[in-house]
N, C-alpha and C positions, 0 to 999 in steps of 0.2 A: 353184350349186355349181361347184367348179373342174373336176370331171371328170363325165363322163356315163355313164349305165348302159351296160354292155357293155365298158367299158374296165377290165379287171381290173388290180388293183394290190395291192401288199403294203407294209406299214409296221410300225412297232413300237408297243407299248403297254407303259407302265410302271405297275406297281402293287405295289411291293415290300412284303413283310411283314417288319417289323422284329422282332428279338428284344427283348421288353420289358426295358428296363433296360440293353441293350447299348449300347456307345459306338462302333459301327461305321458310323454314319450317313454320315460323310464319304466312306467308301469306296464306299457306294452311289451317292452323287452323282457321284463320279469315274467310276464304271462307266456311269452314265446318259449323261454327256457323251461318254465315249469311244465308247459304242455309237451315240450320235447322230451323231458324226463319221463313224464307219464306215458307218452307214446312208446318210448324205448322200453320201459318196464312192462307195458301192456302187450308188446309183441307186434305193434305196427311196423311196417317195413321201411318207410322212407319219410323224409321231410323236405319240402321244396321251399327255397328262399328266392324271392325275385330281385330284380334291379329296377329301381325307379328314381327319377330325378325331378326336382323343382316343382313338385305338386303334392298336395296332401294325400292324394290317392296313391297308396303304396309308398308314400314318402319316408316311412321309417326304414326303408331298405335301399339306401343309395349304394351300398357295396355289399353284395351277398357273401363275399369271402370273409368279411369281418364278423358278421353274425354266425357264419358257418364255423369259424374258429371257436366261438363261444359254445355253440352246440356240440362241437367235437369233444370238448373237455367236460361237458355236462352229461354226455351219454356214452353208451358202451357198444351198441350193436346197430342202431338204426342207420340207414343209408342217408347221406347228407347231399342234397342236390341243389345246384344253382338253377333256378327256374324263372328268369334266364339271365345269362350274361349277354349284354348288348355289345357284341364283339366289335362293331365298327367304332365304338367310342374308346376302345382301349388298344394299347400295344399288346400283341399276343405274348410277348416276352413277359410282361407283368402278369398277365392272366395265368400263364404257366407257373410262374414263381409263387404267386399268392395261393393258388389252389394246391400246389405241391406241399406248401406249409400245412394247409388244412388236411391234406391226405396223410401227412405224418402225424399230426395231432390226433386224427381219428383212427389211426392204424389201418388206413386203406379203405375208407368208406365214402369217398368223394365221387360224385357224378356231376356232369355239367350239361345243361341245355343252352344252346346258343340261339340268339335272336338278332334280326337285322335292325330292330328299332323302327319307329314310325313317326314319333312326335318331333317336329323341327326344333322345338325348344330344348329337348334333350341334347341336341347336337351343338349347343353353345360350347360343349366340351370338345367337340371336334367338327367344326363347321364344314371342313373340306370333305368329310366322309359321308355327308348326307346324300348327295346325288347318286352315288354308286354303292349305297350301304349294303344291298343284298350281296353284291359281288365281294365286298370287303368282308362281310360276315362269313361267307364260304371260304375265302382265302385265309382269314385269321383263324378259323376253326382248324383248317388243315395244318397251319403252322403250330398252333397249340398242341395238336396231337403229335406232330413230329418232335417237338421239344419234349413233350411228356415221355416219349419213347426213347429219349436220349440223343436225338438229332441236334444239329446245329443250324443256326441261321447266320447269314453274313450281313453285317451292318457297318456303316461308316462312322468313325469316331470324330471327336471334336476337331482334330487336326488333319482330318482327311484320310487317316489310316483305315484300312479294311480289317475287320475282326470277324472271326468265326466264333459265335457266341453259343454257349450251351447253358441252359437254365439250371439253377440250384435253389433249394435242395432237391435231390432226386426223390420222386414220389415213391410211395410204397407199392402202388399198383403199376404193373408194367405197361398196361394199356388203360387209357382214360375212358371210362364209360361215358358216352356222349349221346345227347338228345338234340332234337330240333323242335323249337316251339312253332306250332302251326295254329293259326286262327281259323280261317275258313278257306284259304286258297288251296285247291286240290294239288297244284304244282308243288307246294311246300311239302305235302305228304309224300308225293312221289320222290322229291329230292331227298327226303330223309331216308326213304327206302334204298335209293341208289347208293348213298354213302354209308349205309349200314348203321344209321343212328336210330334211337328210339324216337317216338313222337310224344310231345306234351301238347295237349289241346284242351278245349273246354266243352262241357256239355251244353252250355248256353249259347255257343257261338253260331251253331247251325241247327237244323232240324235233325231228329234222330235218323231219318232216312238218309239225309246228306252225310251225316257223320259215318254211317255204315258204309256208304259208297267210298268215302275218302279213306277209311281204314282199309277197305278191300284193295284199293289202288296202292296204298302203302305196302300191304302184304305182297302184292304181285311184284312191285319193284324190288322189295327186299329179297324175295325168293329168286328173282332173275339175276340179281347182282351178287348175292351172298349165300344163296342156298339155305336160307332160314326164314323165319317169320317175323322177327323183330319184337318190339314191345311198345304198347300204346298206353299212356297214362292220361286219364281224363279228369279235369278239375271240376268239382261241384261244390257249392256252398253246403255247409253242414251245421245243424244244430239239432241234437236229438235228446229227447227226454221222455219221461213216463207218459205224459199227456201230449198228444200231437197238437190238440187245439191250444193248449197253454203255451207250448213252444212256439207255434206260429204267431200267437198273439204277442208274445215277448219279442219275437224276431222281426216283426213286420216293420216297425219304425226304424230300428237300426239298419235293416236291409234297405229300406227306402233311402235313408241318409247315405248309405254306402253307394247305392246306384246313382244318387244325385252327385256324389263326389266323382264318380266315374264319368258321368255326363259332363260335368264342369271341365274336367281335363280334356275331354273331347271337344270342348268349346261348342257345345250343341246350340243351335239357333232355334228361335221360335218364341211366340208370346208365352207368358207365364202359365196361362190356362192349358195350352198345348203341352208344355213341359210337364206340368203337374199330372195331366192325364197319362202321358207316356210313362212317368215314374210309377203311377198307380198300376198301369197295365203290366209293366216289367216286374214289379214287386209281386203281384198276384201270380204271374207266370212262374216265378221261382217258388212261391209258396205252395203251388198246386201242381207239383210233379216234376219241375226242372231242377230240383235240389234235394238234398237230404235233410230237409227241415220238417220235423214231425216226430212221431214215436218210432220205436225200433222196427215194427212191422212195416210202417210206411217207408222208412229208409231202406229196408230190405227190398221192397217192391221196386223202388227207384233204382237201386243197385242192379237188380236183375235186368231192368230196361237198359241201363248203361252197358252192362256186360253183353247184352244181346246185340249191341252195335259192333261187337268184335273187340272191345276194349279189354285190356288185361288187368288194369288197376284203376282205382279211383283215388284222386288226390283231393282230400277234403279241406276246403277253405273254411276255417273255423273262427277267424279273427275279424269278422265284418261288423263288430260293434255290439254284439250281445254281451251280457255280463260275464265276468271272469268265471263264476261258478258254472255257467252254462257251457263255456268253452271247455273247461276241464271235465265237466260231466259228459260232454260229447266225446271227448277223447276216450273216456272209460267205456262209453257205449260202443264206440268204433272198435275198441280192443275185443269186446265181447262178440261183435259181428265178425271181426277178422277170424276168430276161432271157428265160426260157423260157416265160413265161405266154402270149404270143401263139400259141404252138404247141400249147397244151393243147386237147383236144377240148371 
């Protein structure tokens, strides 16, 4: 990994929820690039880009390598991370090729998190991969890493010939920094430790106590197999301003719509009243301590709680529907907080 346990850092995470049928996608991409430039100039350490298909929730990101290429030429120093590549949907040869291009464009700033995927609809791209998607994700990650390091894979050509294939262009980094996306399954944390990957997870996926336990299990596995401690990145929603009350008021409805978009792609069931109550509960949970939505002091308090779980860094999801000025203002606030991290207890 590029950083070691104990070095706290902040960065951005993009996962916009589109309004189905709206034609405002270009504005979202402009915001992403402007926020990336501001984060780069302000000293934030990384930027995550997801992969999503066939749903407004995250639907602006069908191919993270394409957006990563744009970020690469718009920035100078920030690490550019895929969070995540759904590896069972792709040929690892293409993954290695695409991200090596981005590694060259960025002068060696690429990192990749892998995920197995979960939504059967996504697998219209590769139906045969769904049943054993976890095993395919593991195998494809191994292949991508081998290709990145200069290895070859054997494939059969159109006329039945066997070819030993090496991917090009060659990347800048000799070793691909890699991560594993973990929702709540403890086995995924332990798997990441065994293979020497970092962990990308969410502050909202489990309780703080559960997250602490899972991170500890990851550290034990990493230490046992690699003699180190690894790296844990925790995603949290973020909107920070001078007045915590004002920011929460401004963020409440966009957050609620964002959570509704998430629930719809989960195909949640229930009567409308139950759904509405669940959304109200979830929104208030995020607004009252499970996110960085508030003023700077409130954000610092939540950051301390996240770091207390054993996390190394916080990936701040800023594009959940709040106004552009709030997103860019939040990036500036995060840059100020980043500078203060060494002084946090």
